C-alpha atoms as one frame of an Amber mdcrd trajectory, in Angstrom:
protein
  89.537 137.449 112.128  87.907 136.163 114.375  85.754 135.744 116.891  88.198
 136.499 120.270  87.408 133.240 121.992  87.892 130.978 119.147  91.741 129.480
 119.058  94.288 126.723 117.735  96.469 124.457 119.067  98.947 123.605 116.401
 101.072 121.769 119.321  97.772 119.463 118.448  98.626 118.254 114.981 101.837
 116.535 116.183 103.727 118.013 113.754 107.749 116.390 113.575 110.868 118.436
 112.525 110.567 118.638 108.374 106.168 117.606 108.041 103.325 119.581 107.263
  99.823 119.288 107.055  96.642 121.567 104.594  93.966 122.627 106.966  90.678
 124.288 105.566  88.642 125.927 108.122  85.591 128.872 108.151  86.660 131.071
 110.647  83.328 133.723 111.381  84.180 137.358 111.456  82.986 140.057 113.942
  81.343 142.955 112.540  83.561 146.277 112.127  82.935 150.411 111.853  84.899
 151.905 109.465  84.746 155.856 108.485  81.940 155.758 110.654  79.938 152.805
 108.993  79.039 149.279 109.525  80.246 146.194 107.643  79.281 142.137 107.730
  81.050 139.758 106.820  80.081 136.300 105.894  82.078 133.293 107.800  85.828
 133.112 105.849  86.924 129.834 104.097  90.798 129.425 105.489  93.083 127.151
 104.226  96.350 127.155 106.024  99.220 125.038 105.501 101.536 124.212 109.150
 104.730 123.085 108.756 107.415 122.111 111.932 110.731 123.262 111.745 113.366
 123.243 114.436 112.531 126.603 115.624 108.365 125.941 115.238 106.043 126.619
 112.868 105.920 128.413 110.052 102.755 128.737 109.040 100.881 129.952 105.054
  96.892 131.359 105.210  94.888 131.759 102.377  91.996 133.404 102.988  88.068
 134.568 101.069  85.812 136.235 102.494  82.306 138.156 101.121  81.703 141.916
 102.682  78.799 143.818 102.752  77.609 147.431 104.108  77.171 150.497 101.964
  79.660 151.864  99.776  80.898 155.052 101.311  80.380 156.763  97.233  76.880
 155.869  96.522  75.375 154.698 100.096  74.080 152.002  98.154  74.697 147.469
  99.720  78.293 146.982  98.908  78.559 143.707  98.051  82.100 142.778  97.535
  84.604 139.662  98.209  88.273 140.076  99.680  90.830 137.912  98.950  93.831
 137.242 101.225
């Protein structure tokens, strides 16, 4: 998910080994093609739990996004939420 130029520098959090932080973010989602059909998504709300370890970072990401586009079976508009 995301627009290629979006990034987040984890070092900016200034976490020491054993420390953690929870971040609630909004991430843009680019439209995409699947089976010849075009789908769009609203901006996704993302919860990111970051923990600093002695070897780097541990990440847990949860997100929910709503997709819109044609249903592949009936060609009517599909409006479906997806949780990751």
